[in-house]
VEXVEXZA-913172 format. One record per residue (C-alpha): residue in one letter; residue number from 1; x, y, z. Coordinates in steps of 0.05 Angstrom, whole numbers. Layout:
(site 'a' NUM (X Y Z));
...
***
This chain:
(site 'm' 1 (0 0 0));
(site 'r' 2 (26 69 -19));
(site 'p' 3 (34 119 39));
(site 'd' 4 (-17 166 6));
(site 'd' 5 (-70 112 -5));
(site 'h' 6 (-108 133 57));
(site 'q' 7 (-110 205 33));
(site 'h' 8 (-134 183 -36));
(site 's' 9 (-189 142 -4));
(site 'l' 10 (-213 200 39));
(site 'l' 11 (-211 249 -19));
(site 't' 12 (-250 199 -62));
(site 'a' 13 (-302 190 -8));
(site 'l' 14 (-312 266 -2));
(site 'f' 15 (-317 272 -77));
(site 'r' 16 (-371 219 -79));
(site 't' 17 (-409 258 -25));
(site 'a' 18 (-409 318 -70));
(site 'i' 19 (-435 278 -129));
(site 'e' 20 (-491 247 -87));
(site 'a' 21 (-514 316 -65));
(site 'v' 22 (-524 340 -137));
(site 'h' 23 (-545 274 -169));
(site 'p' 24 (-615 275 -200));
(site 'h' 25 (-637 213 -162));
(site 'h' 26 (-627 255 -99));
(site 'l' 27 (-650 323 -125));
(site 'i' 28 (-711 304 -165));
(site 'p' 29 (-752 271 -109));
(site 'q' 30 (-739 333 -66));
(site 't' 31 (-758 381 -121));
(site 'v' 32 (-813 352 -166));
(site 't' 33 (-879 318 -148));
(site 'i' 34 (-948 308 -179));
(site 'e' 35 (-1005 317 -130));
(site 'k' 36 (-1080 319 -147));
(site 'e' 37 (-1064 327 -222));
(site 'q' 38 (-1018 385 -209));
(site 'l' 39 (-943 388 -222));
(site 'i' 40 (-909 419 -162));
(site 'v' 41 (-837 442 -166));
(site 'r' 42 (-811 460 -97));
(site 'p' 43 (-748 498 -82));
(site 'r' 44 (-700 469 -31));
(site 'd' 45 (-709 501 37));
(site 'k' 46 (-635 499 55));
(site 'e' 47 (-601 566 60));
(site 'g' 48 (-560 582 -1));
(site 't' 49 (-582 522 -41));
(site 'y' 50 (-654 537 -62));
(site 'p' 51 (-665 544 -136));
(site 'a' 52 (-684 609 -171));
(site 'f' 53 (-744 618 -216));
(site 'l' 54 (-744 659 -279));
(site 'd' 55 (-815 676 -300));
(site 'd' 56 (-828 734 -348));
(site 'w' 57 (-752 746 -340));
(site 'r' 58 (-755 772 -269));
(site 't' 59 (-720 731 -216));
(site 'r' 60 (-772 717 -162));
(site 's' 61 (-758 707 -89));
(site 'l' 62 (-787 649 -49));
(site 's' 63 (-843 692 -20));
(site 'e' 64 (-862 716 -90));
(site 't' 65 (-870 645 -114));
(site 'a' 66 (-905 622 -50));
(site 'g' 67 (-849 571 -43));
(site 'a' 68 (-867 529 -103));
(site 'l' 69 (-887 529 -176));
(site 't' 70 (-955 495 -186));
(site 'l' 71 (-983 478 -254));
(site 'a' 72 (-1047 441 -270));
(site 'l' 73 (-1039 379 -314));
(site 't' 74 (-1095 390 -363));
(site 'g' 75 (-1060 362 -425));
(site 'r' 76 (-1006 314 -446));
(site 'l' 77 (-936 308 -415));
(site 'f' 78 (-873 314 -457));
(site 'l' 79 (-804 299 -429));
(site 'i' 80 (-744 325 -465));
(site 'g' 81 (-672 331 -442));
(site 'v' 82 (-602 346 -464));
(site 'g' 83 (-535 343 -428));
(site 'k' 84 (-487 297 -392));
(site 'g' 85 (-536 288 -334));
(site 'a' 86 (-600 292 -374));
(site 'g' 87 (-610 216 -378));
(site 's' 88 (-605 206 -303));
(site 'm' 89 (-649 267 -290));
(site 'a' 90 (-702 241 -337));
(site 'q' 91 (-699 172 -306));
(site 'a' 92 (-707 202 -237));
(site 'l' 93 (-771 236 -261));
(site 'm' 94 (-804 171 -285));
(site 'p' 95 (-830 150 -215));
(site 'v' 96 (-859 220 -208));
(site 'f' 97 (-900 210 -272));
(site 'g' 98 (-927 142 -249));
(site 'p' 99 (-971 107 -301));
(site 'r' 100 (-983 171 -342));
(site 's' 101 (-968 166 -416));
(site 'i' 102 (-911 212 -437));
(site 'g' 103 (-874 229 -501));
(site 'g' 104 (-810 265 -517));
(site 'c' 105 (-737 256 -532));
(site 'v' 106 (-673 259 -490));
(site 'i' 107 (-603 270 -518));
(site 'i' 108 (-544 240 -481));
(site 'p' 109 (-469 236 -498));
(site 's' 110 (-447 179 -542));
(site 'e' 111 (-404 149 -486));
(site 'q' 112 (-466 138 -444));
(site 'a' 113 (-505 75 -461));
(site 'v' 114 (-578 82 -480));
(site 's' 115 (-591 12 -453));
(site 'd' 116 (-574 36 -383));
(site 'l' 117 (-635 80 -382));
(site 's' 118 (-708 60 -379));
(site 'l' 119 (-754 115 -404));
(site 'p' 120 (-819 85 -431));
(site 'g' 121 (-850 130 -485));
(site 'v' 122 (-788 174 -489));
(site 'r' 123 (-739 166 -546));
(site 'm' 124 (-665 163 -525));
(site 'v' 125 (-614 189 -575));
(site 'q' 126 (-539 204 -572));
(site 'g' 127 (-496 261 -594));
(site 'e' 128 (-422 279 -593));
(site 'h' 129 (-384 315 -537));
(site 'p' 130 (-344 359 -525));
(site 'l' 131 (-348 378 -599));
(site 'p' 132 (-414 372 -637));
(site 'g' 133 (-419 320 -692));
(site 'p' 134 (-470 289 -740));
(site 'g' 135 (-502 251 -682));
(site 's' 136 (-515 316 -645));
(site 'e' 137 (-548 347 -706));
(site 's' 138 (-593 287 -720));
(site 'a' 139 (-609 279 -646));
(site 't' 140 (-631 352 -643));
(site 'q' 141 (-676 342 -702));
(site 'a' 142 (-708 282 -667));
(site 'l' 143 (-719 325 -604));
(site 'i' 144 (-751 381 -645));
(site 'e' 145 (-796 331 -681));
(site 's' 146 (-819 303 -614));
(site 'l' 147 (-849 372 -600));
(site 's' 148 (-883 380 -667));
(site 'q' 149 (-952 360 -640));
(site 'v' 150 (-954 399 -574));
(site 'q' 151 (-1018 437 -558));
(site 'p' 152 (-1033 496 -512));
(site 'h' 153 (-1054 452 -454));
(site 'd' 154 (-993 407 -457));
(site 'l' 155 (-933 411 -411));
(site 'v' 156 (-861 402 -433));
(site 'l' 157 (-808 387 -381));
(site 'l' 158 (-737 400 -402));
(site 'c' 159 (-679 366 -364));
(site 'l' 160 (-618 410 -378));
(site 't' 161 (-547 399 -354));
(site 'g' 162 (-476 415 -375));
(site 'g' 163 (-455 387 -441));
(site 'a' 164 (-518 411 -475));
(site 's' 165 (-482 461 -519));
(site 's' 166 (-448 407 -560));
(site 'l' 167 (-506 358 -558));
(site 'l' 168 (-562 406 -579));
(site 'v' 169 (-541 428 -648));
(site 'r' 170 (-580 461 -705));
(site 'p' 171 (-537 509 -745));
(site 'a' 172 (-568 577 -761));
(site 'v' 173 (-595 585 -832));
(site 'g' 174 (-537 589 -881));
(site 'l' 175 (-487 552 -835));
(site 't' 176 (-466 480 -834));
(site 'l' 177 (-448 430 -780));
(site 's' 178 (-375 436 -802));
(site 'd' 179 (-378 512 -792));
(site 'k' 180 (-402 502 -721));
(site 't' 181 (-352 446 -706));
(site 'i' 182 (-293 488 -729));
(site 't' 183 (-318 548 -690));
(site 'n' 184 (-327 508 -626));
(site 'a' 185 (-257 478 -633));
(site 'v' 186 (-225 546 -644));
(site 'l' 187 (-261 576 -583));
(site 'l' 188 (-240 517 -539));
(site 'e' 189 (-168 520 -561));
(site 'c' 190 (-160 595 -552));
(site 'g' 191 (-181 589 -479));
(site 'a' 192 (-247 626 -484));
(site 'd' 193 (-288 622 -420));
(site 'i' 194 (-358 592 -419));
(site 'l' 195 (-392 660 -424));
(site 'a' 196 (-352 680 -485));
(site 'l' 197 (-359 611 -516));
(site 'n' 198 (-435 610 -508));
(site 't' 199 (-443 682 -532));
(site 'v' 200 (-417 660 -600));
(site 'r' 201 (-452 592 -599));
(site 'k' 202 (-520 624 -588));
(site 'h' 203 (-511 669 -649));
(site 'i' 204 (-495 614 -698));
(site 's' 205 (-551 568 -673));
(site 'g' 206 (-624 555 -686));
(site 'v' 207 (-638 523 -618));
(site 'k' 208 (-593 559 -567));
(site 'g' 209 (-604 628 -537));
(site 'g' 210 (-679 617 -525));
(site 'w' 211 (-695 587 -593));
(site 'l' 212 (-715 518 -565));
(site 'a' 213 (-772 553 -529));
(site 'h' 214 (-798 573 -597));
(site 'h' 215 (-801 500 -619));
(site 'a' 216 (-841 482 -556));
(site 'q' 217 (-896 533 -570));
(site 'p' 218 (-953 536 -552));
(site 'a' 219 (-943 488 -493));
(site 't' 220 (-921 509 -423));
(site 'v' 221 (-847 494 -411));
(site 'v' 222 (-813 479 -345));
(site 's' 223 (-737 473 -349));
(site 'l' 224 (-703 436 -292));
(site 'i' 225 (-631 459 -294));
(site 'l' 226 (-565 434 -264));
(site 's' 227 (-515 491 -267));
(site 'd' 228 (-445 480 -295));
(site 'v' 229 (-427 554 -299));
(site 'i' 230 (-399 605 -251));
(site 'g' 231 (-454 649 -223));
(site 'd' 232 (-509 600 -244));
(site 'd' 233 (-532 646 -299));
(site 'm' 234 (-587 606 -333));
(site 's' 235 (-577 643 -399));
(site 'v' 236 (-508 612 -402));
(site 'i' 237 (-522 540 -379));
(site 'g' 238 (-525 497 -441));
(site 's' 239 (-526 562 -480));
(site 'g' 240 (-595 578 -451));
(site 'p' 241 (-642 541 -499));
(site 't' 242 (-705 564 -462));
(site 'v' 243 (-678 628 -431));
(site 'a' 244 (-680 698 -460));
(site 'd' 245 (-612 718 -487));
(site 'p' 246 (-583 784 -462));
(site 't' 247 (-524 780 -510));
(site 't' 248 (-522 806 -581));
(site 'f' 249 (-488 794 -647));
(site 'l' 250 (-442 852 -629));
(site 'd' 251 (-423 817 -565));
(site 'a' 252 (-407 754 -604));
(site 'w' 253 (-364 792 -653));
(site 'r' 254 (-326 826 -596));
(site 'v' 255 (-309 756 -569));
(site 'v' 256 (-280 738 -637));
(site 'e' 257 (-237 801 -637));
(site 'q' 258 (-218 795 -563));
(site 'y' 259 (-188 726 -573));
(site 'g' 260 (-156 743 -640));
(site 'i' 261 (-190 686 -677));
(site 't' 262 (-221 723 -735));
(site 's' 263 (-177 690 -788));
(site 'r' 264 (-187 621 -758));
(site 'l' 265 (-263 620 -764));
(site 'p' 266 (-298 596 -827));
(site 'q' 267 (-314 653 -875));
(site 's' 268 (-388 635 -871));
(site 'v' 269 (-388 644 -795));
(site 'r' 270 (-352 711 -800));
(site 'a' 271 (-402 735 -852));
(site 'h' 272 (-461 710 -811));
(site 'l' 273 (-438 747 -748));
(site 'q' 274 (-423 811 -786));
(site 'q' 275 (-492 808 -820));
(site 'g' 276 (-522 801 -751));
(site 'v' 277 (-483 862 -726));
(site 'r' 278 (-513 901 -784));
(site 'g' 279 (-583 878 -767));
(site 'a' 280 (-590 833 -829));
(site 'r' 281 (-599 770 -786));
(site 'p' 282 (-653 761 -732));
(site 'e' 283 (-628 769 -661));
(site 't' 284 (-637 715 -609));
(site 'p' 285 (-701 724 -568));
(site 'k' 286 (-691 778 -515));
(site 'p' 287 (-719 790 -444));
(site 'g' 288 (-791 812 -448));
(site 'd' 289 (-806 773 -511));
(site 'p' 290 (-877 743 -505));
(site 'l' 291 (-847 678 -529));
(site 'f' 292 (-827 665 -456));
(site 's' 293 (-894 681 -423));
(site 'r' 294 (-906 607 -409));
(site 'v' 295 (-834 586 -395));
(site 'h' 296 (-808 572 -325));
(site 'n' 297 (-734 560 -314));
(site 'm' 298 (-712 529 -248));
(site 'l' 299 (-643 517 -220));
(site 'i' 300 (-643 453 -179));
(site 'g' 301 (-569 439 -169));
(site 's' 302 (-503 476 -168));
(site 'n' 303 (-430 474 -151));
(site 'h' 304 (-444 509 -85));
(site 'l' 305 (-492 454 -64));
(site 'a' 306 (-439 401 -78));
(site 'l' 307 (-386 438 -38));
(site 'q' 308 (-433 449 20));
(site 'a' 309 (-445 374 23));
(site 'v' 310 (-370 361 25));
(site 'r' 311 (-363 412 81));
(site 'e' 312 (-415 376 122));
(site 'a' 313 (-384 308 109));
(site 'a' 314 (-316 335 130));
(site 'a' 315 (-345 360 195));
(site 'r' 316 (-375 291 209));
(site 'r' 317 (-304 263 202));
(site 'g' 318 (-277 312 252));
(site 'l' 319 (-244 358 201));
(site 'r' 320 (-246 433 202));
(site 's' 321 (-263 462 134));
(site 'h' 322 (-247 525 95));
(site 'l' 323 (-289 541 35));
(site 'i' 324 (-259 590 -15));
(site 's' 325 (-321 630 -33));
(site 'q' 326 (-293 661 -97));
(site 'p' 327 (-304 612 -155));
(site 'l' 328 (-241 591 -192));
(site 'a' 329 (-239 619 -262));
(site 'g' 330 (-191 643 -315));
(site 'd' 331 (-125 611 -335));
(site 't' 332 (-117 542 -303));
(site 'l' 333 (-43 549 -286));
(site 'm' 334 (-52 616 -253));
(site 'a' 335 (-113 592 -215));
(site 'g' 336 (-73 531 -191));
(site 'r' 337 (-16 573 -165));
(site 't' 338 (-63 620 -129));
(site 'f' 339 (-99 561 -98));
(site 'a' 340 (-32 532 -76));
(site 'q' 341 (-15 597 -40));
(site 'a' 342 (-82 595 -3));
(site 'l' 343 (-70 523 15));
(site 'r' 344 (-1 541 43));
(site 'a' 345 (-30 598 84));
(site 'v' 346 (-85 555 114));
(site 'r' 347 (-36 501 132));
(site 'q' 348 (9 551 166));
(site 'y' 349 (-45 578 212));
(site 'c' 350 (-97 522 220));
(site 's' 351 (-99 489 288));
(site 'g' 352 (-119 419 265));
(site 'p' 353 (-131 375 204));
(site 't' 354 (-169 418 154));
(site 'c' 355 (-207 408 89));
(site 'i' 356 (-199 464 39));
(site 'l' 357 (-253 468 -15));
(site 'a' 358 (-262 508 -79));
(site 'g' 359 (-302 502 -142));
(site 'g' 360 (-310 533 -210));
(site 'e' 361 (-285 523 -280));
(site 't' 362 (-218 547 -307));
(site 't' 363 (-194 549 -379));
(site 'v' 364 (-135 518 -415));
(site 'q' 365 (-100 549 -474));
(site 'v' 366 (-79 491 -518));
(site 'r' 367 (-8 500 -543));
(site 'g' 368 (15 428 -547));
(site 's' 369 (-8 363 -578));
(site 'g' 370 (-15 322 -514));
(site 'k' 371 (-74 294 -477));
(site 'g' 372 (-103 322 -413));
(site 'g' 373 (-155 369 -382));
(site 'r' 374 (-161 430 -339));
(site 'n' 375 (-165 391 -274));
(site 'q' 376 (-102 352 -289));
(site 'e' 377 (-66 416 -307));
(site 'f' 378 (-92 450 -245));
(site 'a' 379 (-67 393 -201));
(site 'l' 380 (2 394 -232));
(site 'a' 381 (7 470 -224));
(site 'v' 382 (-8 462 -149));
(site 'a' 383 (43 406 -143));
(site 'q' 384 (96 450 -175));
(site 'e' 385 (81 508 -128));
(site 'l' 386 (83 465 -65));
(site 'a' 387 (136 415 -87));
(site 'g' 388 (172 384 -27));
(site 'e' 389 (124 413 24));
(site 'a' 390 (94 358 68));
(site 'g' 391 (26 354 101));
(site 'w' 392 (-21 366 43));
(site 's' 393 (-58 328 -12));
(site 'l' 394 (-107 350 -66));
(site 'l' 395 (-159 321 -113));
(site 's' 396 (-179 365 -171));
(site 'a' 397 (-236 335 -210));
(site 'g' 398 (-296 348 -256));
(site 't' 399 (-362 329 -225));
(site 'd' 400 (-384 297 -290));
(site 'g' 401 (-328 246 -284));
(site 'i' 402 (-294 273 -347));
(site 'd' 403 (-234 320 -354));
(site 'g' 404 (-221 341 -425));
(site 'p' 405 (-220 286 -478));
(site 't' 406 (-197 234 -428));
(site 'd' 407 (-226 177 -386));
(site 'a' 408 (-204 212 -322));
(site 'a' 409 (-241 264 -281));
(site 'g' 410 (-177 294 -255));
(site 'a' 411 (-116 275 -212));
(site 'f' 412 (-88 269 -142));
(site 'v' 413 (-25 307 -120));
(site 'n' 414 (14 319 -57));
(site 'g' 415 (82 346 -34));
(site 'q' 416 (118 284 -60));
(site 't' 417 (87 282 -130));
(site 'l' 418 (146 317 -164));
(site 'd' 419 (197 275 -126));
(site 'r' 420 (164 212 -151));
(site 'a' 421 (162 242 -222));
(site 'r' 422 (236 257 -221));
(site 'r' 423 (251 185 -201));
(site 'k' 424 (214 165 -264));
(site 'n' 425 (250 218 -307));
(site 'l' 426 (186 257 -318));
(site 'd' 427 (194 332 -328));
(site 'p' 428 (129 365 -305));
(site 'a' 429 (144 431 -342));
(site 'q' 430 (152 393 -407));
(site 'f' 431 (85 357 -398));
(site 'l' 432 (50 423 -383));
(site 'r' 433 (80 456 -444));
(site 'n' 434 (54 400 -487));
(site 'n' 435 (-14 398 -451));
(site 'd' 436 (1 325 -436));
(site 't' 437 (-16 319 -363));
(site 'y' 438 (-56 256 -374));
(site 't' 439 (7 219 -394));
(site 'f' 440 (44 248 -334));
(site 'f' 441 (-7 226 -282));
(site 'c' 442 (-19 159 -317));
(site 'a' 443 (55 143 -308));
(site 'l' 444 (50 160 -234));
(site 'g' 445 (-15 122 -223));
(site 'd' 446 (-48 185 -197));
(site 'l' 447 (-106 194 -247));
(site 'f' 448 (-175 196 -216));
(site 'r' 449 (-224 154 -257));
(site 'p' 450 (-293 151 -225));
(site 'g' 451 (-329 141 -291));
(site 's' 452 (-389 181 -315));
(site 't' 453 (-426 208 -253));
(site 'g' 454 (-494 224 -283));
(site 't' 455 (-489 297 -262));
(site 'n' 456 (-448 359 -277));
(site 'v' 457 (-438 421 -235));
(site 'm' 458 (-368 444 -257));
(site 'd' 459 (-304 424 -221));
(site 'i' 460 (-287 416 -148));
(site 'k' 461 (-221 420 -111));
(site 'i' 462 (-215 382 -45));
(site 'a' 463 (-150 390 -6));
(site 'l' 464 (-130 360 61));
(site 'v' 465 (-78 395 103));
(site 'd' 466 (-45 383 171));
(site 'p' 467 (-20 443 211));
(site 'l' 468 (54 459 213));
(site 'g' 469 (91 435 274));
(site 'v' 470 (130 484 318));
(site 'e' 471 (197 462 289));
(site 'e' 472 (172 465 218));
(site 'r' 473 (140 532 230));
(site 's' 474 (206 561 254));
(site 'g' 475 (248 524 202));
(site 'k' 476 (284 483 255));
(site 'k' 477 (292 408 253));
(site 'e' 478 (308 359 308));
***
């Protein structure tokens, strides 16, 4: 047994606590019920974790919604979904529906097996992720077709989670799937954050930025949303398919200029965006549009909820905890170094074993040809900053179980990681330059592979630290 196996086991257990807290099989029964032929969607009554409603594009407080959204079931039920956690969310809703007949379509990533889900009456289709492909386009067509017969008294429930932006794909008129695929790849490679990425995505799409709500007319729509974005802005999650879009073509064009990618985009995309700036293309539906008068968007799970669950689990294990309230964002390597400095400071002044928690989503600028993801790069950046310092360990992982185009969610590191790497003739700086952290951690046996989790609320960082001893604090040794 390796000396750090105990720490790995504890970090893994805390990670699984986070996943359980934001998994649909836990959230849905607490949130959605049908009583006396009424659909009732109840916010959580835990401070800081209740969902927000967007109705007529004003965020309502709990008192304004009387604590719940109640809708009479006078017509048919349609269940649609898209995202990495959409399948498990839809399956969690099936017991709520009971024997009622339902229709609809749910899009899941191709790496998830359709056979693992039982959704009678609902068609299950697959699309590509993290870049859209032909499966995403055909799956989106199937979802839209499932809504073709909706009537005013019908109710459409949308299960929306992270990953929806690449799974829900219908290019705007005049653009092709190839145009969108190239644009997505360029935006990912240049390090654009999720807000910038989705601002462009919405303006080259026929289903994002509120357009899916158009396809669900004239039915009532309730979107149940798991947030995978900083700030839980529902117009950004999954590129906001049922949410009014506050961004414009001009905003999208400014993103292109900001990241210096004008020449790398297809000419058709550049022309489309510029036509939109001139007003020659229809804008995405905006706040106040009557299109949304019967649309209700509800946030049911978030990164904050996952971190709070870890905090409570750590307390039950006798650990103090320190939650970094500012979400991690921006360049992954810089965020990792900043986190390392916070970890060092907490270790210096804490009075007992402590769990340090943070969440968010950073960005990686791809310069090399290697294999890896933002969590693996973050972990290695922390390991570099704290190399040789004892008394700490860290798990950086994606809550969806995936980190970049790899089968790992992230990686474990501690003060001895780089020592072990040197003994294997592994140069961490070289692996970072080539964006090849997967190979680095695979060689060390420190990849974290929990598999697909069925949910997605961005990334979490869980660190364990022991306080400095008196001799270590003063730099003296026995």
